[in-house]
C-alpha positions, 0 to 999 in steps of 0.5 A, a space after each residue: 500500500 502506497 504511503 501518501 506521505 512518500 515524497 517521491 509521489 510529489 516529484 513528478 506529478 501527472 500532467 495533461 498539459 501539452 508542450 509549448 511547441 504543439 500549442 503554438 502550432 495549433 494556434 497558428 493553424 487556427 489563426 485566420 491570418 496564417 495563409 498570406 496570398 502572394 502578389 499577383 504580379 500583373 505586369 508579368 502575367 500580362 507579358 506572359 499572356 501577350 507572348 502566348 497570344 502573339 505566338 498563336 496569332 502569328 501561327 494562325 497568320 502563317 496558316 491562313 496567308 500561305 495560300 495567297 501570299 508570295 511573302 510566305 513562300 507560295 512560289 518557293 520549292 521550300 517555303 522558308 518564310 512560312 517555316 520561319 514564322 512557325 518557328 518564331 511563333 513557337 519561340 514566343 509561346 515558349 517565352 510565354 511558358 517561361 514567364 507564366 511559370 515565374 508568376 508567384 500567384 499559384 492560380 495565375 501560374 496554373 491558368 497561364 501555364 496551361 494556356 501556354 502549354 496548349 498553345 505550344 502543343 497546337 503550334 507543334 502539332 499543327 506546324 508539323 502537319 503543315 511542314 509535312 503537307 508542304 514537303 510531302 503532301 504536295 508532291 506531284 506523281 512521277 511524270 515525264 514531260 514529252 516536250 522540250 524547248 525548241 519543239 512545237 507545241 501540239 495543236 489543240 481545239 478545246 472549249 473554254 469556260 463559255 463553251 466556245 472552241 479555242 484553237 492553238 497554238 495561235 500563229 500571230 504576231 504575239 507569243 503565248 503563255 500556256 498554263 497547265 493547272 490542276 483544276 478548280 479545286 487547287 488553291 495554288 492554281 486559283 492563286 496563280 490564275 488570279 495573279 496572272 489575271 491581275 497582270 494580264 495587261 502587263 503580259 499583253 504589253 510583253 507580247 504574251 497571250 495567256 491560255 490555261 488548260 485543265 482536265 476540268 469539265 466546262 461547267 467547273 471552268 465556268 465556275 472558276 472563271 466567275 470565282 476569280 473574275 478572269 477573262 483568261 480562256 480556261 480550256 477544258 481537256 476533259 478527254 485528255 487529248 492534249 494532256 495525255 500526249 504531253 504526259 501531264 495527267 495524274 490518275 487516281 485509284 480511288 475513282 476520282 477524276 484525273 487532274 492535270 500536272 502543273 506546267 508552264 510554257 512560253 511559245 513564240 508566234 510560230 508556236 515553238 516552245 521557248 521556255 518551260 517550267 515544271 516542278 516536283 511540287 504542284 504548289 511551286 509555281 513561277 512568279 509573275 517576275 519569273 514569267 516576265 523575265 523568261 518572256 524577254 
């Protein structure tokens, strides 16, 4: 039996009190002022947003303007201006990512970071597909042109967009620019014909009449002529009486109609070929300046 007078009982009395460190920690957790929100940094967030928006806007501009802008390299075999624009757009978005990750506010950092990541992925995937299309998707099929400089261009009698029969090559005091284009569905052909339409007076002063030939039926040539507002004769070689002997026909295995392979010829007044332009890519076409230089 324990002696209540034993002094050892009073040396370490039992205690329910917590250590001071635990009590201080609990007070901090219960305090409403424990979380101090970091500053928003509006300038840094604004710059990040501008870099992201600027990069994506430049990417969209390249994609939308490439089909109708020599500045983007539509006439070039490798459109370096368009590729450079996509690379700069990606760089701007990456700078936006860097700025977004440096924002102190966690909510702003998350929002801007996800936006920048989305823009980088979109530009990377879309830009890669664009480059693949321009380098691989616009290749002409293997073909052999059965005509060379110094040969006489074959005679033809083909209907234009009005249904009138046009014969050629014309033997007169002027030369002829013969444009073989893929068809009304091709944006590059539409742009080239629009550019030649705009410069038709200059070509006439240089002594060149312009004739364009495709495998489209007359109805589609008529629609194309109205769409680009051109008076250039768009001749229909639907039966390939001219295109096939020239070796400028692309056949399709999926049942789609044949289309022409693009080519350009400058003929003298006797119908003899003075200049030829063909390419591995159907998007690569001569600029107006190139044609005028060849016509001299």
